[in-house]
C-alpha positions in Angstrom: 83.0 115.3 102.3 86.3 113.6 103.4 86.8 109.9 102.7 89.1 108.2 105.3 90.1 104.7 104.2 91.0 102.5 107.1 89.2 105.0 109.3 88.1 102.4 112.0 91.7 101.6 112.9 93.9 103.1 115.6 95.2 106.1 113.7 92.2 106.4 111.5 89.7 106.7 114.5 91.8 109.5 116.0 91.9 111.3 112.6 88.1 111.0 112.2 87.7 112.6 115.7 89.9 115.5 114.7 88.0 116.0 111.4 84.6 115.9 113.1 85.7 118.4 115.7 86.7 120.7 112.9 83.2 120.3 111.3 84.3 118.2 108.4 81.9 115.6 107.0 83.4 112.2 107.1 82.9 108.9 105.3 84.9 105.9 106.4 85.5 102.8 104.3 87.1 99.9 106.2 87.1 96.1 105.8 87.5 95.6 109.6 90.4 93.2 109.1 92.4 94.6 112.0 90.0 97.2 113.4 86.7 97.5 115.3 83.6 99.5 114.4 83.2 100.3 118.1 86.0 102.8 117.7 83.8 104.9 115.4 80.8 104.7 117.7 83.0 106.1 120.4 84.3 108.8 118.1 80.8 109.9 117.5 80.1 109.8 121.3 83.1 112.0 122.0 82.3 114.6 119.3 78.5 114.5 119.5 78.6 114.3 115.7 78.0 111.5 113.2 80.0 110.0 110.3 79.1 107.6 107.6 80.6 104.1 107.7 80.9 101.7 104.7 82.2 98.2 105.3 84.3 97.3 102.3 87.7 96.7 100.7 89.7 98.9 98.3 90.1 95.9 96.1 86.4 96.2 95.3 86.6 99.0 92.8 82.8 99.0 92.2 82.2 99.7 95.9 84.7 102.6 95.9 83.0 104.1 92.9 79.6 103.8 94.6 81.0 105.6 97.7 82.2 108.5 95.4 78.8 108.6 93.7 76.7 108.5 96.8 78.6 110.9 99.1 80.2 113.5 96.9 83.8 112.9 98.1 86.1 116.0 97.8 89.3 114.7 99.4 90.8 111.4 100.5 92.9 110.5 103.6 94.3 107.1 102.6 95.3 104.9 105.6 94.0 101.4 104.6 96.6 98.7 104.2 98.3 95.7 105.8 101.1 96.9 108.1 102.9 94.1 110.0 106.6 94.0 109.0 107.1 90.3 110.0 103.9 89.2 108.3 104.9 91.0 105.2 108.1 88.9 105.0 106.1 85.7 105.1 103.3 86.9 102.9 104.8 89.3 100.4 102.4 88.7 97.5 99.4 89.4 99.8 101.1 92.7 100.9 102.0 93.8 97.4 98.5 93.0 96.1 96.5 94.5 98.9 98.6 97.7 99.5 99.5 98.5 96.0 96.6 97.3 93.9 94.1 98.7 96.4 95.8 102.2 96.2 95.8 102.0 92.4 92.1 101.2 92.3 91.4 104.1 94.7 93.4 106.6 92.6 91.7 105.4 89.4 88.3 106.2 90.9 89.6 109.5 92.3 90.7 110.4 88.8 87.4 109.3 87.3 85.5 111.6 89.7 87.9 114.5 89.4 89.0 114.2 93.1 92.7 115.1 93.2 93.3 116.0 96.8 95.1 113.1 98.6 96.8 112.6 102.0 98.8 109.4 101.9 99.9 107.4 104.9 103.5 106.4 104.5 106.1 105.4 107.0 109.6 106.1 108.3 110.2 102.5 107.3 111.0 103.8 103.8 114.3 105.2 105.2 115.8 101.8 105.9 119.0 102.0 107.8 119.8 105.7 108.3 123.0 107.2 106.9 122.8 110.0 109.5 120.4 111.4 112.0 118.0 113.1 112.4 116.2 112.0 109.2 115.1 114.8 106.8 112.7 114.1 103.9 115.7 114.2 101.5 117.5 111.4 103.2 118.2 108.3 101.2 115.5 105.6 101.1 115.6 101.9 100.8 113.1 99.8 102.7 114.2 96.5 104.1 111.0 94.5 104.1 107.9 94.0 101.8 105.7 96.3 103.9 108.2 99.2 103.7 108.7 98.6 100.0 104.9 98.8 99.4 105.0 102.3 101.0 108.1 103.3 99.0 106.7 102.0 95.7 103.4 103.9 96.4 105.3 107.1 97.1 107.0 106.7 93.7 103.7 105.9 92.0 102.1 109.0 93.5 105.0 111.1 92.2 104.3 109.8 88.7 100.6 110.5 89.1 101.4 114.1 89.9 103.8 114.4 87.0 101.1 113.1 84.6 98.6 115.6 85.9 99.7 118.7 87.8 96.1 119.3 89.0 96.7 116.8 91.8 97.5 117.9 95.4 99.2 115.2 97.4 100.8 115.1 100.8 102.9 112.1 101.7 103.1 111.7 105.5 106.0 109.6 106.8 104.9 108.4 110.3 107.4 107.6 112.9 106.2 105.6 115.9 102.6 106.5 117.0 101.6 105.7 120.6 99.2 107.0 123.2 95.4 107.5 122.9 92.7 110.1 123.1 92.9 111.6 126.6 89.4 110.3 127.4 90.6 106.7 127.2 87.7 105.9 125.0 89.6 105.1 121.8 93.1 103.6 121.5 95.3 100.9 120.0 93.7 97.5 120.0 95.7 95.1 117.8 94.4 91.6 117.2 96.5 88.8 118.7 100.1 89.4 119.9 101.0 93.1 119.3 103.6 94.0 116.7 104.2 97.4 118.3 106.0 98.1 121.6 103.5 100.2 123.5 100.4 97.9 123.3 102.8 95.0 124.3 103.9 97.1 127.4 100.3 97.9 128.4 99.3 94.2 128.0 102.1 93.2 130.3 101.0 95.9 132.8 97.4 94.4 133.0 98.7 90.8 133.2 98.0 89.5 129.7 101.7 88.6 129.2 104.2 87.8 131.9 107.0 90.0 130.5 108.1 92.2 127.7 110.5 90.8 125.2 113.3 93.3 124.5 115.2 92.4 121.3 118.8 93.4 121.8 120.7 95.3 124.5 124.0 95.7 122.7 123.2 98.6 120.2 125.4 101.7 120.3 122.7 103.6 122.2 122.2 105.2 125.7 121.4 101.8 127.3 122.0 99.3 124.4 118.3 99.1 123.4 116.8 100.4 120.2 115.9 104.1 120.0 112.8 105.4 118.1 110.9 108.6 117.7 107.6 108.1 119.5 104.8 110.5 118.6 101.4 110.9 120.3 98.6 109.6 118.0 96.6 112.8 118.6 99.6 114.9 117.4 99.8 112.6 114.4 96.0 113.0 113.7 96.4 116.8 113.9 99.2 116.5 111.3 96.7 115.1 108.9 94.3 117.9 109.4 97.0 120.4 108.8 98.1 118.6 105.6 94.4 118.4 104.4 94.1 122.2 104.8 97.4 122.7 103.0 96.5 120.5 100.0 93.1 122.2 99.7 94.8 125.5 98.7 97.4 124.4 96.2 98.6 121.7 93.8 101.8 119.7 94.0 103.2 116.7 95.9 105.1 117.1 99.1 106.6 114.7 101.7 106.6 115.4 105.4 108.0 113.7 108.4 105.6 113.4 111.3 107.7 112.9 114.4 108.9 114.7 117.4 112.6 114.9 116.6 113.5 113.1 119.8 114.5 109.5 120.3 113.8 107.3 123.3 115.1 103.8 123.9 113.0 100.8 124.7 114.0 100.9 128.3 113.5 104.6 128.6 109.9 104.1 127.3 109.4 101.3 129.8 110.6 103.5 132.6 108.3 106.4 131.5 105.4 104.0 131.4 106.1 102.6 134.8 106.2 106.1 136.2 102.9 107.0 134.5 101.1 103.8 135.5 102.6 102.9 138.8 102.9 99.3 137.4 106.1 97.4 137.0 106.8 96.0 133.5 109.2 93.0 133.8 111.2 92.4 130.7 113.5 89.8 129.2 116.4 90.6 127.0 116.5 88.5 123.8 118.7 88.4 120.7 118.4 91.2 118.2 115.8 90.7 115.4 117.1 90.6 111.9 116.6 94.0 110.1 116.2 96.0 113.3 118.3 99.2 113.4 119.9 101.0 116.4 118.3 104.5 116.1 115.7 106.3 114.1 114.3 109.8 114.7 112.9 112.6 112.6 113.8 116.1 111.6 110.2 117.5 111.6 111.2 121.0 110.6 109.6 120.9 107.2 106.2 120.0 108.6 106.5 122.9 111.1 107.5 125.3 108.3 105.1 124.3 105.6 102.1 122.9 107.5 102.3 125.0 110.6 102.3 121.7 112.6 104.5 120.4 115.4 104.1 117.7 118.0 103.1 119.1 121.3 102.7 116.1 123.6 105.6 114.7 125.7 106.7 111.1 126.2 105.0 111.3 129.7 101.7 112.4 128.0 102.0 109.4 125.6 102.5 107.0 128.5 99.7 108.5 130.7 97.2 108.3 127.8 98.3 104.8 126.8 97.8 103.5 130.3 94.4 105.4 130.6 93.2 103.6 127.5 94.4 100.1 128.7 93.2 100.6 132.3 89.7 101.5 131.1 89.7 98.8 128.3 91.8 95.9 129.5 90.3 93.7 126.8 90.3 96.4 124.1 87.1 97.0 122.3 85.0 94.4 124.0 81.6 93.3 122.9 80.2 91.9 119.7 81.8 93.3 116.6 78.7 92.7 114.5 76.5 94.6 116.9 78.8 97.7 116.6 78.8 97.4 112.9 75.1 97.1 112.5 74.6 100.2 114.8 77.0 102.2 112.6 75.4 101.0 109.4 72.0 101.7 110.8 72.8 105.4 111.1 72.7 105.9 107.3 
């Protein structure tokens, strides 16, 4: 039985779908702070299989313990956490408490139950300003904001956990920039409020929720002056977790992997690709650079290919087509009553 923390979110729902399609049994724990239970109902609809949903928070250690007792957890994919960079700057104590304390409580329960297989959701944010590109896993690290520092601290904590007990098997996955959605358009990215990430902002401009896209800086030393990032299709990212899960099941140790495509695209290149995929214009307004933003960031994903047998397969055009398909079918995201979806999920147990 695989426990997916934060499994009702954007990335988590796609991971649950991949796990179910590979006949894994799945338990999700999620506090629904920035996610919707409807995503999991749709995962079940798409796969024809059921999962178990538990509403709860990793800061509630008694609840975590009960999940392990009730469901016989054998491995954990840990995604739960607060993740908005700007918010982390204004609320650092909340981020440190939630992300770090919650993970410590989870690991303590895992140790108590002898469950030592862990896939940890990290971020390319830990690299800070790159010294050189593409970024390998051995590149220097130094996060520039509280959110990134929580990821970096947790990577170091997990390294210490393994050193203390070499029976652990841990994969640390450094995500680059996930976009896209399942090809059905039934599950996708649905952030609350104003999106922090580029693609959901683009799609909301395309359906008229916002008048234009704010582009922060056009004077970087890049192909067109706008920031360059490594965008990865969320389905490829989800597949990476399944490959890591299979790898950790057969050995002990701790390894870090970049999950990216190895290619960088600028903000305006992404806008152009989306316009081509959707047939919609995306007006934009150039604004000043944001403090802390960097010019370029893209991965060297060779290690994941070599050791996990994984590589990204979908193109930037695939990412834009699927992003538009999701937004076109769901202009308001996961509409409907959140509590109704939650009760339907809980009623399955």
